[in-house]
DSSP file (Angstrom, degrees, kcal/mol; ACC not computed):
  #  RESIDUE AA STRUCTURE BP1 BP2  ACC     N-H-->O    O-->H-N    N-H-->O    O-->H-N    TCO  KAPPA ALPHA  PHI   PSI    X-CA   Y-CA   Z-CA
    1    1 A M     >        0   0    0      0, 0.0     4,-2.1     0, 0.0     5,-0.2   0.000 360.0 360.0 360.0 -43.8  100.2  113.7   93.9
    2    2 A V  H  >  +     0   0    0      1,-0.2     4,-2.8     2,-0.2     5,-0.2   0.915 360.0  54.0 -59.5 -43.5  103.0  111.4   92.6
    3    3 A R  H  > S+     0   0    0      1,-0.2     4,-2.9     2,-0.2    -1,-0.2   0.916 108.1  49.4 -58.3 -43.6  102.1  112.3   89.0
    4    4 A R  H  > S+     0   0    0      2,-0.2     4,-2.2     1,-0.2    -1,-0.2   0.897 111.4  49.1 -64.9 -38.7  102.4  116.0   89.8
    5    5 A V  H  X S+     0   0    0     -4,-2.1     4,-2.4     2,-0.2    -2,-0.2   0.946 113.3  46.1 -65.0 -46.5  105.8  115.4   91.4
    6    6 A V  H  X S+     0   0    0     -4,-2.8     4,-2.6     1,-0.2     5,-0.2   0.936 113.3  49.4 -62.6 -45.2  107.1  113.4   88.4
    7    7 A D  H  X S+     0   0    0     -4,-2.9     4,-1.5    -5,-0.2    -1,-0.2   0.910 110.9  50.5 -58.1 -42.8  105.8  115.9   85.9
    8    8 A A  H  < S+     0   0    0     -4,-2.2     4,-0.4    -5,-0.2    -1,-0.2   0.905 112.2  46.4 -66.0 -41.4  107.4  118.8   87.8
    9    9 A V  H >< S+     0   0    0     -4,-2.4     3,-1.1     1,-0.2    -1,-0.2   0.906 111.2  51.2 -68.4 -40.3  110.8  117.0   87.9
   10   10 A L  H 3< S+     0   0    0     -4,-2.6    -1,-0.2     1,-0.2    -2,-0.2   0.772 109.3  52.3 -67.6 -24.5  110.6  116.1   84.2
   11   11 A A  T 3< S+     0   0    0     -4,-1.5    -1,-0.2    -5,-0.2    -2,-0.2   0.507  85.1 121.0 -86.4  -3.4  109.9  119.8   83.4
   12   12 A A    <   -     0   0    0     -3,-1.1     2,-0.3    -4,-0.4    47,-0.2  -0.283  61.3-128.6 -65.7 143.2  112.9  121.0   85.4
   13   13 A Q  E     -A   58   0A   0     45,-0.8    45,-3.5     1,-0.0     2,-0.5  -0.661  22.7-117.9 -85.8 145.1  115.6  123.0   83.6
   14   14 A V  E     -A   57   0A   0     -2,-0.3    43,-0.2    43,-0.2     2,-0.2  -0.751  30.4-134.7 -85.3 128.1  119.2  122.0   84.0
   15   15 A L        -     0   0    0     41,-2.7     2,-0.2    -2,-0.5    -1,-0.0  -0.518  19.1-108.1 -83.7 147.4  121.3  124.7   85.8
   16   16 A A    >>  -     0   0    0     -2,-0.2     4,-1.8     1,-0.1     3,-1.8  -0.511  26.8-122.1 -70.3 142.5  124.7  125.7   84.5
   17   17 A D  H 3> S+     0   0    0      1,-0.3     4,-0.6     2,-0.2    -1,-0.1   0.813 109.7  59.3 -55.8 -33.1  127.5  124.6   86.8
   18   18 A D  H 34 S+     0   0    0      1,-0.2    -1,-0.3     2,-0.1     4,-0.1   0.568 114.1  33.8 -78.3  -6.6  128.7  128.2   87.3
   19   19 A T  H <> S+     0   0    0     -3,-1.8     4,-1.5     2,-0.1    -2,-0.2   0.674  98.4  74.5-115.6 -26.2  125.4  129.3   88.8
   20   20 A R  H  X S+     0   0    0     -4,-1.8     4,-1.5     1,-0.2    -2,-0.1   0.873  95.8  49.0 -67.6 -37.5  123.9  126.5   90.8
   21   21 A F  H  X S+     0   0    0     -4,-0.6     4,-1.8     1,-0.2    -1,-0.2   0.858 108.0  56.1 -70.4 -32.8  126.2  126.6   93.8
   22   22 A D  H  4 S+     0   0    0      1,-0.2    -1,-0.2     2,-0.2    -2,-0.2   0.871 108.0  49.1 -61.7 -36.9  125.7  130.4   94.2
   23   23 A R  H  < S+     0   0    0     -4,-1.5    -1,-0.2     1,-0.2    -2,-0.2   0.875 109.9  50.2 -70.9 -37.0  121.9  129.8   94.4
   24   24 A M  H >< S+     0   0    0     -4,-1.5     3,-1.7     1,-0.2    -2,-0.2   0.869  75.9 164.3 -75.8 -38.2  122.2  127.0   97.0
   25   25 A G  T 3< S-     0   0    0     -4,-1.8    -1,-0.2     1,-0.2    -2,-0.1  -0.268  70.3 -38.7  56.8-138.4  124.4  128.9   99.5
   26   26 A N  T 3  S+     0   0    0      2,-0.0    -1,-0.2     0, 0.0    -2,-0.1   0.127  90.5 146.3-106.3  20.3  124.4  127.2  103.0
   27   27 A E    <   -     0   0    0     -3,-1.7     2,-0.1     1,-0.1    -3,-0.0  -0.278  52.7-116.1 -61.4 137.1  120.7  126.3  103.0
   28   28 A A        -     0   0    0      1,-0.1    20,-0.3    19,-0.0     2,-0.2  -0.463  36.2-130.7 -69.5 145.8  119.7  123.1  104.7
   29   29 A T        -     0   0    0     18,-0.1     2,-0.3    -2,-0.1    18,-0.2  -0.637  13.1-153.0-102.3 159.4  118.2  120.5  102.4
   30   30 A M  E     -B   46   0A   0     16,-2.4    16,-2.9    -2,-0.2     2,-0.4  -0.699  23.7-125.5-109.6 170.0  115.2  118.3  102.4
   31   31 A F  E     -B   45   0A   0     -2,-0.3     2,-0.5    14,-0.2    14,-0.2  -0.973   8.1-152.8-124.8 140.5  115.0  115.0  100.6
   32   32 A V  E     -B   44   0A   0     12,-2.9    12,-2.5    -2,-0.4     2,-0.4  -0.944  21.7-176.9-104.6 122.5  112.6  113.7   98.0
   33   33 A R  E     -B   43   0A   0     -2,-0.5     2,-0.5    10,-0.2    10,-0.2  -0.986  11.8-167.5-127.8 131.8  112.4  110.0   98.0
   34   34 A L  E     -B   42   0A   0      8,-2.9     8,-2.3    -2,-0.4     2,-0.7  -0.976   7.8-157.0-117.9 119.5  110.3  107.8   95.7
   35   35 A D  E     -B   41   0A   0     -2,-0.5     6,-0.2     6,-0.2     2,-0.1  -0.876  22.3-146.7 -95.1 117.0  109.8  104.1   96.6
   36   36 A L    >   -     0   0    0      4,-2.8     3,-2.2    -2,-0.7    -2,-0.0  -0.442  20.6-114.2 -91.3 157.5  109.1  102.3   93.4
   37   37 A A  T 3  S+     0   0    0      1,-0.3    -1,-0.1    -2,-0.1     4,-0.1   0.731 113.2  62.2 -63.4 -22.6  106.8   99.3   92.8
   38   38 A D  T 3  S-     0   0    0      2,-0.1    -1,-0.3     1,-0.0     3,-0.1   0.406 122.2-102.3 -86.0   4.4  109.8   97.1   91.9
   39   39 A G  S <  S+     0   0    0     -3,-2.2     2,-0.1     1,-0.4    -2,-0.1   0.330  86.4 116.6  94.5  -7.4  111.3   97.6   95.3
   40   40 A T        -     0   0    0     -5,-0.0    -4,-2.8     2,-0.0    -1,-0.4  -0.467  47.7-154.0 -87.2 166.6  113.9  100.2   94.3
   41   41 A A  E     -B   35   0A   0     -6,-0.2     2,-0.4    -2,-0.1    -6,-0.2  -0.975   8.6-155.1-139.5 153.7  114.1  103.7   95.6
   42   42 A V  E     -B   34   0A   0     -8,-2.3    -8,-2.9    -2,-0.3     2,-0.4  -0.999  13.7-177.5-128.8 131.4  115.4  107.0   94.4
   43   43 A Q  E     +B   33   0A   0     -2,-0.4     2,-0.3   -10,-0.2   -10,-0.2  -0.996   3.4 174.8-133.3 133.9  116.3  109.9   96.8
   44   44 A R  E     -B   32   0A   0    -12,-2.5   -12,-2.9    -2,-0.4     2,-0.2  -0.980  31.5-112.6-136.4 147.2  117.5  113.4   95.9
   45   45 A C  E     -B   31   0A   0     -2,-0.3     9,-3.9   -14,-0.2     2,-0.4  -0.509  27.8-160.0 -77.6 148.3  118.3  116.5   97.9
   46   46 A W  E     -BC  30  53A   0    -16,-2.9   -16,-2.4     7,-0.2     2,-1.1  -0.975  12.5-156.9-134.6 117.9  116.1  119.5   97.4
   47   47 A H  E  >> - C   0  52A   0      5,-3.2     5,-1.8    -2,-0.4     4,-1.3  -0.807  17.1-170.3 -90.4  95.1  117.1  123.0   98.3
   48   48 A V  T  45S+     0   0    0     -2,-1.1     3,-0.4   -20,-0.3    -1,-0.2   0.905  78.4  43.3 -61.0 -50.8  113.6  124.4   98.7
   49   49 A E  T  45S+     0   0    0      1,-0.2    -1,-0.2    -3,-0.1    -2,-0.1   0.874 119.0  44.1 -67.5 -36.7  114.5  128.2   99.0
   50   50 A A  T  45S-     0   0    0      2,-0.1    -1,-0.2   -26,-0.1    -2,-0.2   0.627 105.2-131.4 -79.8 -13.7  117.0  128.1   96.2
   51   51 A E  T  <5 +     0   0    0     -4,-1.3     8,-1.9    -3,-0.4     2,-0.4   0.920  58.1 141.4  59.9  47.1  114.6  126.0   94.1
   52   52 A V  E   < -CD  47  58A   0     -5,-1.8    -5,-3.2     6,-0.2     2,-0.4  -0.980  33.6-164.9-122.5 130.7  117.4  123.4   93.2
   53   53 A L  E >> S-CD  46  57A   0      4,-2.9     4,-2.1    -2,-0.4     3,-1.4  -0.954  72.3  -7.4-117.1 131.0  116.8  119.7   93.1
   54   54 A A  T 34 S-     0   0    0     -9,-3.9    -1,-0.1    -2,-0.4    -8,-0.1   0.736 116.9 -74.8  59.4  24.7  119.6  117.1   93.0
   55   55 A G  T 34 S+     0   0    0    -10,-0.3    -1,-0.3     2,-0.2   -31,-0.1   0.297 130.1  46.0  79.0 -12.1  122.2  119.8   92.8
   56   56 A H  T <4 S+     0   0    0     -3,-1.4   -41,-2.7     1,-0.1     2,-0.4   0.397  86.7  86.6-146.9   6.0  121.6  120.6   89.1
   57   57 A L  E  <  -AD  14  53A   0     -4,-2.1    -4,-2.9   -43,-0.2     2,-0.9  -0.928  67.4-131.6-113.1 136.1  117.9  121.0   88.4
   58   58 A E  E     -AD  13  52A   0    -45,-3.5   -45,-0.8    -2,-0.4    -6,-0.2  -0.742  29.8-137.4 -83.3 109.2  115.9  124.1   88.7
   59   59 A A        -     0   0    0     -8,-1.9   -50,-0.1    -2,-0.9     5,-0.0  -0.532  16.8-131.0 -70.9 123.8  112.8  122.8   90.6
   60   60 A P    >>  -     0   0    0      0, 0.0     3,-1.8     0, 0.0     4,-0.9  -0.339  24.0-105.7 -71.3 157.1  109.7  124.3   89.2
   61   61 A P  H 3> S+     0   0    0      0, 0.0     4,-2.7     0, 0.0     5,-0.2   0.781 116.3  69.9 -54.3 -29.2  107.1  125.9   91.5
   62   62 A A  H 3> S+     0   0    0      1,-0.2     4,-1.7     2,-0.2     5,-0.2   0.847  94.8  55.8 -60.2 -32.8  104.8  122.9   91.0
   63   63 A L  H <> S+     0   0    0     -3,-1.8     4,-2.5     2,-0.2     5,-0.4   0.947 110.8  42.1 -63.7 -48.5  107.3  120.8   93.1
   64   64 A A  H  X S+     0   0    0     -4,-0.9     4,-2.1     1,-0.2    -2,-0.2   0.895 112.1  55.2 -65.4 -39.3  107.1  123.2   96.0
   65   65 A E  H  < S+     0   0    0     -4,-2.7    -1,-0.2     1,-0.2    -2,-0.2   0.858 116.3  38.2 -61.6 -33.6  103.4  123.5   95.7
   66   66 A T  H  < S+     0   0    0     -4,-1.7    -2,-0.2    -5,-0.2    -1,-0.2   0.852 131.0  22.2 -87.1 -36.1  103.0  119.8   95.9
   67   67 A L  H  < S+     0   0    0     -4,-2.5    -3,-0.2    -5,-0.2    -2,-0.2   0.678  83.9 117.0-109.6 -21.9  105.7  118.8   98.5
   68   68 A A     <        0   0    0     -4,-2.1    -4,-0.0    -5,-0.4     0, 0.0  -0.160 360.0 360.0 -58.7 142.7  106.5  121.8  100.7
   69   69 A P              0   0    0      0, 0.0    -1,-0.2     0, 0.0    -5,-0.0   0.493 360.0 360.0 -66.4 360.0  105.7  121.5  104.3
């Protein structure tokens, strides 16, 4: 599962600044958090319906297929 999430994020397209906020609207966010083996962690917001990750990446369908509740 982790490999699929990492591959999906690495495949994400970067959204232009002038379109990304229009897509997100007022949607509530979820968070994707990865706890790494070295003790560090990375957490980013995910707008599921808008398919936007971390405010500037177009989350591919594979991310939703793997993580969506």
